[in-house]
C-alpha positions as semicolon CSV with decimal commas, in nm:
position;residue;x (nm);y (nm);z (nm)
1;M;-0,323;1,542;3,561
2;T;-0,415;1,490;3,198
3;R;-0,751;1,358;3,102
4;A;-0,755;1,032;2,907
5;R;-0,908;1,046;2,560
6;R;-1,042;0,749;2,372
7;I;-0,837;0,660;2,068
8;Y;-1,011;0,735;1,738
9;S;-1,282;0,939;1,908
10;P;-1,478;1,151;1,661
11;Q;-1,380;1,518;1,651
12;E;-1,586;1,814;1,541
13;A;-1,540;1,884;1,169
14;A;-1,584;2,197;0,956
15;V;-1,789;2,060;0,666
16;K;-1,975;2,269;0,410
17;A;-2,260;2,066;0,262
18;G;-2,487;2,126;-0,036
19;R;-2,866;2,124;-0,037
20;A;-2,884;1,744;-0,046
21;G;-2,648;1,722;0,254
22;V;-2,352;1,605;0,046
23;P;-2,014;1,746;0,159
24;L;-1,873;2,015;-0,074
25;A;-1,574;2,123;0,139
26;F;-1,384;2,008;0,447
27;D;-1,187;2,256;0,656
28;G;-1,212;2,507;0,372
29;K;-1,073;2,266;0,112
30;P;-1,296;2,162;-0,181
31;V;-1,409;1,800;-0,212
32;E;-1,274;1,653;-0,535
33;S;-1,485;1,336;-0,509
34;I;-1,671;1,111;-0,269
35;R;-1,488;0,781;-0,269
36;E;-1,745;0,596;-0,062
37;E;-2,047;0,656;0,159
38;W;-2,239;0,439;0,403
39;V;-2,493;0,460;0,685
40;V;-2,450;0,314;1,033
41;Q;-2,749;0,252;1,261
42;D;-2,665;0,083;1,590
43;R;-2,764;0,073;1,955
44;W;-3,126;0,134;1,855
45;W;-3,234;-0,062;2,162
46;T;-3,062;0,180;2,404
47;E;-3,132;0,531;2,529
48;R;-2,846;0,656;2,306
49;P;-2,902;0,513;1,957
50;L;-2,640;0,574;1,689
51;H;-2,739;0,693;1,340
52;R;-2,457;0,827;1,121
53;H;-2,407;0,895;0,750
54;Y;-2,038;0,848;0,665
55;Y;-1,844;0,988;0,367
56;E;-1,489;0,908;0,260
57;L;-1,376;1,224;0,080
58;A;-1,093;1,291;-0,163
59;L;-0,999;1,657;-0,125
60;A;-0,863;1,886;-0,398
61;N;-0,529;1,905;-0,213
62;G;-0,482;1,526;-0,243
63;R;-0,576;1,434;0,115
64;N;-0,839;1,175;0,205
65;V;-1,062;1,222;0,507
66;T;-1,356;1,034;0,659
67;V;-1,639;1,240;0,805
68;F;-1,990;1,164;0,922
69;R;-2,308;1,356;0,986
70;D;-2,496;1,261;1,300
71;V;-2,846;1,218;1,155
72;Q;-3,013;1,300;1,487
73;T;-2,827;1,624;1,563
74;G;-2,709;1,727;1,215
75;S;-2,354;1,783;1,344
76;W;-2,046;1,687;1,142
77;Q;-1,758;1,489;1,289
78;R;-1,424;1,363;1,160
79;Q;-1,345;0,997;1,217
80;A;-0,969;0,938;1,216
81;A;-0,834;0,586;1,194
């Protein structure tokens, strides 16, 4: 029996970040530019608050990808739409 997976669930991402925490590379591919960035803080009233810093990246190979850093754990995730 296969296990159901939520659609658009974040997946672990290989992000290399600079000193300021800004992504420099994704999956070994250089970041050409940051198209947009935003912060999400939600569920602060629960036992599992959400605090993420999102980046929409334009990579040197022409791909676009959206990643976020979980501010609480420091881990990087990819958010596919």
